[in-house]
C-alpha positions in Angstrom: -7.4 -27.7 30.4 -10.4 -25.8 29.1 -10.8 -25.0 25.4 -10.2 -21.3 26.1 -6.9 -22.1 27.9 -5.8 -24.4 25.0 -6.6 -21.7 22.5 -4.6 -19.1 24.6 -1.7 -21.4 24.9 -1.8 -22.2 21.2 -2.0 -18.5 20.4 1.1 -17.8 22.6 3.0 -20.6 20.8 2.0 -19.2 17.4 3.1 -15.7 18.3 6.4 -17.1 19.6 7.0 -19.0 16.3 6.2 -16.0 14.2 8.6 -13.9 16.3 11.3 -16.5 15.9 10.9 -16.4 12.1 10.8 -12.6 12.0 14.0 -12.5 14.1 15.7 -15.0 11.9 15.0 -12.9 8.8 16.2 -9.8 10.7 19.5 -11.5 11.4 19.7 -12.6 7.8 19.1 -9.0 6.7 21.8 -7.7 9.1 24.3 -10.3 8.0 23.7 -9.7 4.3 24.2 -6.0 4.8 27.4 -6.5 6.6 29.0 -9.5 4.9 30.0 -10.4 1.3 28.1 -13.7 0.7 25.1 -14.8 2.7 22.4 -16.8 0.8 19.0 -15.1 0.4 15.8 -17.0 -0.4 16.5 -16.1 -4.1 19.0 -19.0 -4.0 16.3 -21.5 -3.3 14.9 -23.5 -6.2 12.4 -26.3 -6.8 10.6 -27.8 -3.8 12.7 -25.8 -1.3 11.5 -22.5 -2.9 7.9 -23.7 -3.0 8.0 -24.6 0.8 9.6 -21.2 1.5 6.9 -19.3 -0.3 4.2 -21.4 1.3 5.6 -20.8 4.8 6.0 -17.1 4.3 2.4 -16.6 3.1 1.1 -18.7 5.9 3.1 -16.8 8.4 1.8 -13.5 7.0 -1.8 -14.7 7.4 -1.7 -16.6 10.7 -4.1 -14.3 12.5 -6.6 -14.2 9.6 -6.5 -18.0 9.1 -6.6 -18.7 12.9 -9.6 -16.5 13.4 -11.3 -17.6 10.2 -11.5 -13.9 9.3 -14.1 -13.0 6.7 -12.4 -12.4 3.3 -9.4 -14.6 4.0 -10.5 -17.4 1.6 -11.5 -14.7 -1.0 -8.0 -13.3 -0.8 -6.3 -16.7 -1.3 -8.7 -17.3 -4.3 -7.8 -13.9 -5.7 -4.0 -14.5 -5.4 -4.5 -17.8 -7.3 -6.3 -16.2 -10.2 -3.8 -13.5 -11.1 0.0 -13.1 -11.0 -0.4 -9.3 -10.6 -2.7 -9.9 -7.6 -0.2 -12.4 -6.2 2.5 -9.8 -6.6 0.4 -7.2 -4.8 -0.8 -9.5 -2.0 2.5 -11.2 -1.1 4.9 -8.3 -0.4 6.6 -10.2 2.4 7.8 -12.8 -0.1 9.2 -10.1 -2.3 11.0 -8.3 0.5 12.5 -11.4 2.1 14.2 -11.9 -1.2 15.7 -8.4 -0.8 16.6 -8.7 2.9 19.6 -6.4 3.8 20.4 -5.5 0.2 21.4 -2.1 -1.1 22.7 -1.0 2.3 25.1 1.6 0.7 22.3 3.4 -1.1 20.9 6.7 0.1 18.0 6.3 2.5 14.5 7.8 2.0 11.0 7.2 3.4 9.9 4.4 1.1 6.3 4.0 -0.1 7.0 0.2 0.2 4.4 -1.1 -2.3 5.0 0.7 -5.6 3.1 -0.7 -8.6 1.0 0.8 -11.4 -2.2 0.7 -9.4 -0.8 2.4 -6.3 -0.8 5.8 -8.0 -4.1 7.5 -8.3 -6.5 10.3 -7.5 -7.4 11.2 -3.9 -8.6 14.2 -1.9 -6.2 16.8 -0.6 -6.6 19.0 2.5 -9.3 21.1 0.7 -11.1 17.9 -0.4 -10.0 18.6 -4.0 -8.6 15.9 -6.2 -4.9 15.4 -6.7 -2.8 12.6 -8.3 0.2 11.0 -6.6 1.3 7.8 -4.7 -1.8 6.7 -2.8 -1.1 3.7 -0.6 1.1 4.0 2.4 0.4 0.8 4.2 4.0 -0.5 3.8 5.8 2.8 4.3 9.1 2.8 6.1 12.7 4.1 5.8 15.1 2.3 3.6 17.3 2.5 0.4 15.6 4.5 -2.3 16.3 1.7 -4.8 13.9 -0.6 -3.1 10.9 1.4 -4.2 12.2 1.6 -7.8 12.9 -2.1 -8.0 9.4 -3.0 -6.7 7.8 -0.4 -9.0 9.7 -1.6 -12.1 8.8 -5.3 -11.2 5.1 -4.3 -10.9 5.2 -2.6 -14.3 6.8 -5.7 -15.9 4.2 -8.0 -14.4 1.2 -5.8 -15.1 2.4 -5.0 -18.7 2.5 -8.8 -19.3 -0.7 -9.8 -17.6 -2.9 -6.8 -18.3 -1.2 -5.2 -21.3 -0.3 -8.5 -23.0 3.1 -7.1 -24.2 6.1 -9.2 -25.0 9.5 -9.1 -23.4 11.0 -6.1 -25.3 8.0 -3.9 -24.7 7.8 -4.9 -21.0 11.4 -3.9 -20.6 10.9 -0.6 -22.2 7.9 0.2 -20.0 10.0 -0.7 -16.9 12.8 1.5 -18.2 10.3 4.4 -18.7 9.4 4.2 -15.0 13.1 4.3 -13.9 13.9 7.1 -16.4 10.9 9.0 -15.1 12.1 8.7 -11.6 15.5 10.0 -12.5 14.0 12.9 -14.4 11.7 13.7 -11.5 14.6 13.7 -9.1 16.6 16.1 -11.3 13.6 18.4 -11.4 13.4 18.3 -7.6 17.2 19.0 -7.3 16.9 21.9 -9.7 13.6 23.6 -8.9 12.8 22.2 -5.4 9.2 21.4 -6.6 8.7 18.6 -4.1 7.7 21.0 -1.3 4.5 22.1 -2.9 4.1 20.5 -6.4 1.6 17.7 -6.9 -0.4 16.8 -10.0 -3.8 18.6 -10.2 -6.4 19.1 -12.8 -4.7 22.2 -14.1 -1.1 21.0 -14.4 -1.3 17.3 -15.3 0.0 15.6 -18.4 -2.8 14.7 -20.9 -3.0 11.1 -19.7 -3.6 12.1 -16.1 -5.9 15.0 -17.1 -8.2 12.4 -18.8 -8.1 10.4 -15.6 -9.2 13.4 -13.6 -12.1 14.0 -16.1 -13.2 10.4 -15.9 -12.9 10.3 -12.1 -15.0 13.3 -11.3 -18.3 12.1 -10.0 -21.2 14.1 -8.4 -21.1 13.4 -4.7 -24.9 13.4 -4.4 -25.4 10.6 -6.9 -22.3 8.7 -5.6 -23.7 8.7 -2.1 -27.3 7.8 -3.2 -26.3 5.1 -5.7 -23.7 3.3 -3.6 -24.1 4.0 0.1 -27.1 5.8 1.5 -30.4 4.3 2.5 -33.6 5.7 1.1 -33.9 8.4 3.7 -30.2 9.3 3.4 -29.7 9.1 7.2 -27.7 5.9 7.2 -26.0 3.2 5.2 -28.0 0.7 3.1 -27.5 -3.0 3.5 -25.7 -4.7 0.6 -23.0 -7.3 -0.2 -20.4 -4.7 0.5 -21.9 -3.0 3.6 -23.5 -4.2 6.9 -24.8 -1.3 9.0 -23.8 -1.4 12.6 -25.8 1.6 13.8 -25.6 0.6 17.5 -21.9 1.7 17.4 -22.6 5.3 16.4 -21.7 6.7 19.8 -18.4 4.7 19.9 -17.4 6.0 16.5 -18.5 9.5 17.3 -15.9 9.5 20.1 -13.3 8.2 17.6 -14.2 10.9 15.1 -14.0 13.6 17.9 -10.5 12.3 18.9 -9.4 12.2 15.2 -10.7 15.8 14.7 -8.8 17.0 17.7 -5.6 15.3 16.6 -5.9 16.6 13.1 -7.0 20.1 14.1 -10.4 19.8 12.3 -13.1 22.1 13.5 -16.8 21.7 12.8 -17.2 24.4 10.1 -18.4 25.0 6.6 -15.7 22.9 4.9 -15.8 19.8 7.1 -19.4 20.0 8.2 -20.6 19.3 11.7 -18.5 16.1 12.1 -21.6 14.3 13.4 -21.7 10.6 12.9 -24.9 9.6 11.1 -24.2 5.9 10.7 -21.5 3.2 10.8 -21.1 0.1 8.6 -18.7 -2.8 8.2 -17.1 -2.9 4.7 -16.6 -6.3 3.1 -14.4 -7.5 0.2 -12.1 -4.5 -0.3 -8.4 -4.4 -1.0 -5.9 -7.0 -2.0 -3.1 -7.3 0.6 -5.5 -6.2 3.4 -8.4 -8.4 2.3 -9.7 -10.2 5.4 -8.8 -7.4 7.8 -11.5 -5.4 9.6 -12.7 -2.3 7.8 -15.4 0.2 8.7 -17.2 3.1 6.9 -18.5 6.1 8.9 -21.1 8.4 7.4 -20.6 12.0 8.6 -23.0 14.9 8.1 -21.7 17.2 5.4 -21.5 21.0 5.3 -25.1 21.6 4.2 -26.7 19.4 6.8 -28.7 17.5 4.2 -28.1 14.2 2.5 -26.3 15.4 -0.6 -22.8 16.3 0.6 -22.1 13.9 3.4 -18.5 12.6 4.0 -17.5 8.9 4.3 -14.5 8.2 6.5 -12.9 4.8 6.2 -11.4 3.0 9.2 -8.9 0.4 8.0 -7.0 -2.0 10.2 -3.3 -1.3 10.1 -0.8 -4.1 9.8 3.0 -4.5 10.1 5.0 -3.3 7.1 6.3 -6.2 4.9 9.7 -4.4 5.0 9.9 -4.4 8.8 13.3 -5.8 10.0 14.5 -6.4 6.4 15.7 -3.0 5.3 19.4 -2.2 6.1 18.4 1.0 7.9 18.0 2.0 11.5 14.5 1.4 12.9 12.2 4.4 13.6 9.8 4.2 16.5 6.2 4.9 16.0 3.3 4.7 18.5 1.6 2.0 16.4 1.4 0.7 12.8 -1.3 3.3 11.8 1.0 6.1 13.1 3.7 4.8 10.8 1.4 4.9 7.8 0.2 8.4 8.7 3.8 9.5 8.8 4.3 8.1 5.4 1.3 10.0 4.0 2.3 13.3 5.6 5.9 13.0 4.3 5.0 11.9 0.8 2.0 14.2 0.1 2.0 18.0 0.6 -1.3 19.0 2.1 -3.0 15.6 1.9 -6.4 14.3 3.1 -7.4 16.0 6.3 -9.1 12.9 7.6 -5.9 10.8 7.3 -5.1 9.7 10.8 -4.8 6.9 13.3 -7.1 5.6 16.1 -7.3 2.6 18.3 -10.3 0.3 18.5 -10.3 -2.4 21.2 -6.5 -2.1 21.4 -6.0 -2.5 17.7 -4.5 0.2 15.4 -6.7 1.6 12.6 -5.9 4.0 9.8 -8.5 6.6 8.9 -9.0 8.4 5.6 -11.7 9.9 3.4 -13.5 7.9 0.8 -14.2 10.4 -1.9 -16.3 10.1 -5.1 -13.3 10.9 -7.2 -10.9 8.5 -5.5 -9.7 6.5 -8.5 -6.8 4.9 -10.3 -6.1 4.4 -14.0 -7.7 1.6 -16.0 -4.6 -0.2 -17.3 -6.8 -2.2 -19.7 -7.5 0.9 -21.7 -3.9 1.9 -22.3 -2.0 1.3 -25.6 1.8 0.7 -25.6 2.7 4.4 -25.9 0.3 5.3 -23.0 1.9 2.5 -20.8 5.3 4.2 -21.3 3.8 7.6 -20.6 2.1 6.4 -17.5 5.2 4.6 -16.3 7.2 7.9 -16.7 4.5 9.9 -14.8 4.5 7.4 -12.0 8.3 7.5 -11.8 8.2 11.3 -11.5 5.5 11.2 -8.8 7.6 8.7 -6.8 10.7 10.9 -7.1 8.7 13.9 -5.7 7.5 11.8 -2.8 11.1 10.6 -2.0 12.5 14.1 -2.3 10.3 15.2 0.6 12.1 12.8 3.0 14.6 15.4 4.1 12.0 18.3 4.0 9.4 16.7 6.1 10.7 13.2 7.0 13.5 11.9 9.3 16.5 12.2 6.9 19.2 14.7 7.8 21.0 15.2 4.5 20.1 16.5 1.1 18.3 13.6 -0.6 18.3 14.7 -4.2 22.0 15.0 -5.0 22.8 11.9 -3.0 20.3 9.8 -5.1 21.4 11.4 -8.4 25.0 10.4 -7.6 24.0 6.9 -6.5 22.3 6.4 -9.9 25.5 7.0 -11.8 26.5 5.8 -14.3 22.8 6.4 -15.2 22.5 3.9 -18.1 24.0 1.1 -15.9 21.6 1.9 -13.1 18.6 1.8 -15.4 19.7 -1.4 -17.0 20.4 -3.0 -13.5 17.0 -2.1 -12.2 15.3 -3.3 -15.4 17.2 -6.7 -15.3 16.3 -7.0 -11.6 12.6 -6.4 -12.4 12.5 -9.0 -15.2 14.3 -11.6 -13.1 12.0 -10.9 -10.1 8.9 -11.1 -12.3 10.1 -14.5 -13.7 10.8 -15.8 -10.2 7.4 -14.6 -9.0 5.8 -16.4 -12.0 7.3 -19.6 -10.8 6.3 -18.8 -7.2 2.7 -18.2 -8.4 2.6 -21.5 -10.2 3.7 -23.3 -6.9 1.2 -21.2 -4.9 -1.7 -22.3 -7.2 -0.6 -25.9 -6.8 -0.6 -25.5 -3.0 -3.9 -23.6 -3.0 -5.6 -26.2 -5.0 -4.5 -28.8 -2.4 -5.8 -26.8 0.5 -2.4 -25.7 1.9 -3.9 -22.3 3.1 -7.1 -23.6 4.7 -5.5 -24.2 8.1 -2.3 -23.6 9.8 0.5 -26.3 9.9 1.6 -27.7 13.2 4.5 -25.2 13.4 2.1 -22.3 13.4 -1.2 -24.0 14.4 
């Protein structure tokens, strides 16, 4: 048997094994949603929990490890250095702990990866800055409480690791997030603001208004300082970028297809949509680190080098919630189409370049990289600002959820259903806060076990079951 045949046979066995594990967790989710007492991975302790976490992380990275994808080792190193990075980069571990839970809760289109750094400033349809939820990679339909629980857990972990706060203050910050969500949902039920309202420079709370001010960067200097070569007709070579100019024609076709799908015409706002250069982007992201990513330089409206656009092509991946939520599956053409659906539901009049394309049979997400795309610097916040920020994020999430029946695939009035499900309100807030604190502590132990495994080379190659 040739080496190619052995690799193909091994690849087929690996995919079958991954499919078996996914199906096993889907059956677990279905049973937990339907029965009274079925053990979830949260019941595991000690060595059994360590092996579960290791197996889940390996399974989630089989392709990257198998192909020795650039950035894979860097991701594993990053996860070892920081509990917050570990939380962000191991969503599958988090959601397998929740498999099938909260099946009686109202369903919405979930963001899927709510935490303090997945809210930020991004371009809207007019290429102007807005603030809202900003990462839709894990989007999918499920109980509204899943986003609140992950968001509250993220705030607890970040408030400890980045803010340096003790238990009481961490709990109050998490409560501020849940209370903000409830207040935001009440606003949507009363005023129906979710259809058009989004935070802009002119209507933001002071903390976010400052973020807008700090994020505003001149496009000309941003392009010149970070991306363009000396002539401005292509990308520079750097640790972050490797120009692949030979693929301009290929990406011009992809841009043309994207423009047709999104209804973008070559005009004064979008420019000529002519591809000037293409580059591979290295070392970006946390969960997606190690997956292919490209930057495309487009000629801007003025046809000179000062106002060009950069469109990112980011490989799409399966949602960590897939098969685990106690909700009916929705069919999408591919993973990028699911992510695009999430962005269009959650954001009114979002980024015009947000779309999906296929490269060599693989699904890629597209979006604009703007000079003002930014998120808040958590290191700079004092305790009062942490609570303010948590409240703002909770309200922004509520507005995104409330659009699930306006634009998404929900056929009942979301706001009153969620408000009723949160009663009695003080109990709901306390339940979510307690969940978040327990989940954060469990993840702290998981991280300790992960670092032990990482130090011993557990993630350098695949075990026999997956290898």
